[in-house]
Residue, then its C-alpha position, 0 to 999 in steps of 0.5 A: m682100537s677095540r669096538r663093539a659089534p652087535e650079535p647076528e640076528p636070527q632070520a625071520g621065519s626060521g629063527r636060524v642065524r646065518l653063518v658065512v664061513a671063510n675056508w682059506k685052504l692052503h693060503h695065508t701065513h700067520l702074518e697074512a692072516i693078521a693083516f686080513l682080519e684087521r682089514l676086514w674089521h675096518l671094512l665091515d659095518v654094524e649092519d654087516y655083523r647083524r646080518a650073519e655070523i662070520a667064521i674064519c678057517p685059516a691053516f693050522t699054523a695061523l690059528r694062534s695068531a688069528q685067535l690073539t688078533i680076534e681077542t685083542d681087538g674084540m672082533p666078532y669073528r668065530l675061529g674055525a679049523q679046516d680039519v681034525f683027527w678023531e682021537p684026542s691024543g696018541a701016536y698020530t704023527g702030523e695030526v691035530s686033535v679036538p682038545m688042541l683046537a678047543k684050547l685055541d678057542v676054535k668053535y667050528v671044524i670043517v669035516g668031510h670037505s670034498e678035497r679031503r674025500r677026493l685027495f686024501g681018501e676020506t670015507d664016509d666012516v672017517v668023516a662020521k668019526k671026525a664029526a662025532a669027535v668034534a661034537s663030543g669035544g664041545l665044538v661044532p662040525i661043519v659036515c660037507v656033503g655033495e655029489v660028483a659030476e657023474e653022480r649028478a648026471g646019473g640022477t643019484t644025487e639024493a642017494v649019495l647025499e642020503r648015504q653021506l648024511d646017514t653015516v654021520l648021524t649013525t654015530y653023532p651025539v644025539e644031544a648035539l644034533g641041533e647045533l650041527v652045520i651041514a654044507y652042501e658043496p656039489v663037487w662038480a661046482i667047486g672051483s669051476g666058476t659054475p655054481a649050482t643054481p640057487e633053486d637047485a641048491e634050495h632043493v638039496a637043502r630041503f631034501l637034507r632038512d627033510r632027511l634030518a626030520r625023518r632021522a631025528s625030529e622036526a624040531v632038530a631039523a628046524r635048528v640045523r643050519i645048512l650052507y651052500g658052497g661051490s663057486v660062491d662069489v659076490g655076484n651070486a651070494v645074495a641069490f643063494l641066501a634068499q632061499a628059505d632053507i639055505d642058512g649061509l655060505l661056505v666060501g673058498g676063493a672069494s674069501l681070500d681077499p678081505e675087500r672081496f669077502a667084505q663085498l660078499l658079506g654085504g658091504r657092496p652089494r649088501i646081502a638082502s634081508t629075507s624078513 
């Protein structure tokens, strides 16, 4: 049965709407995706939907089923894709384009995830091409940036992040900059069970926002949402979201189970308001 859910409310102070993204990676068939969405729909309440915009990023094979489930029940979830190719069409066996995703009502596309960079050799230039294609096609890229353990130990975190971000900004459509989403995912933290501290994550988020202000403008930087990703779970979500410059979360393993994800979103315990 369809039921209405309220729109998420902007945060007091920043005016930005929180965004929590479930990145399922290589998990869940299309049938499992349907079951997950239906269960999550019954677990969350009105206050949960006011607290944050929720995006679900399933595998490509589950996108159509997820789209129909969301539409049929009037669920307030945004649909996202985990990757994309930068050309709109052509002889690119195995790839998926922005126009294809747009026809499935996809809003967000993750680009430059550390696993894409590390396992599939994606360079900063490749990430920039994908981000520009997503924005030019009317969708919103979630651009992932982050340092590996050796870079962190060597004190080059900010230099690495600056390079990754600046490469994207060089070709990104200026008119779409305010809608950009950046996800800081320290590579050393992903899947390790040892996330960055909320204070460290806030320091990086502030650095990224300051860099955006210098490259674009203060107004644009104030609109861009910055997420944290890297061993996010029920136990630390509240602490990350309490930081002034962290506007949401990119969640991996903790998003695979609807009960666990509902807890993280604010069911038990709830995400504390920063107002």
